[in-house]
Structures are given as structure tokens and as C-alpha cells.
N, C-alpha and C positions, 0 to 999 in steps of 0.2 A: 346760278348766279355768277356773273363775271366779276372777277376781282383783278386788280392790277397791283404789281409790286415793283419797286425799284431797289435793286441790290448792289452794294459796292462789292466788286469782285477783285481780289488781289491776285496778280500773277499773269493776267492777260497782257501780252506784249505786242500782238500782231493780228492781222486778219485771220491767220490760221487758228489762233486761240479763240477769236470770235466765232469762227465756224464750228470749232469743236464744242464750245458751250451751247451754241444754237442748236446743233444737231442732237446733243444729249437731251436738251430740254424739249425740243419738238417731238421726241420719241415718247414723251410722257402723255398718256391719255388724259385729256382735259386741258393741256396747254394750247392756247389759241394763237398766240403770237409771241415772238421773242425779238428783241433788239439789243444786241451786245455791242459795246463800244470799248475797245482796248484803250483808246486815247483818254476817255473819261473814266475808265475803270468801273463802268456801270452796265448792268444787265436789267432791262425792263421786260417784265413778263406779264401777259394777260392770260388768265386761266379761269376755268370753270371750277368754282369752289366745291361743287357737288361731286367732282371727279378726282380732284387732286388738292394738295395743300402746300403751304410754304415749306414744311419740313421735307417733303418729297422733292421739291424744286431745289432747295438748298443742298440736299444730299446728292443730287445729280451733278450739281456744279462742283462739289467737293470730289465726287467720283471722277470727274473730268480732269482733276489735278489742280484745282484752284481753291482759293480761300475766300469764304464769304465773310465780310467784315460786319460784325453786329455792334450795335451801340448800347 
């Protein structure tokens, strides 16, 4: 089952940051697509919920050196 999530990510300041986050997330089995925008401070992720979950995605972004804002 494919799910989509839009996360507010604090600390992305440039294209290099976008690439860093995108590379980390695409390495996760089950992540189908990633669109990171440093300008909007948003990362959109489509993923297979049978292979991964939001916690794994969030942990990967934190591991990349950024903060995921939760409401």
C-alpha cells in the first residue's frame, strides 16, 4: 500500500542539503519517491507502507543532520 507524507524539515539551506536528504531516504527499502525543497523546508515522500514507515523515514532525516518538525 502506497502512502504519502509531507514533512517540515528544519536546517535545509541549499541544494546540497536537498540532495543529502534525498539520498538518505532513497536508500530505504520501500521509499518510492522523494521531493525535497530547502526553500519551502518541506520533504514529500511516497513509500510502500508494507516495507517501511514514518518512524524510519523521520530517523533517516535526523541521521542526515536535520530536524523534523512535528505538530
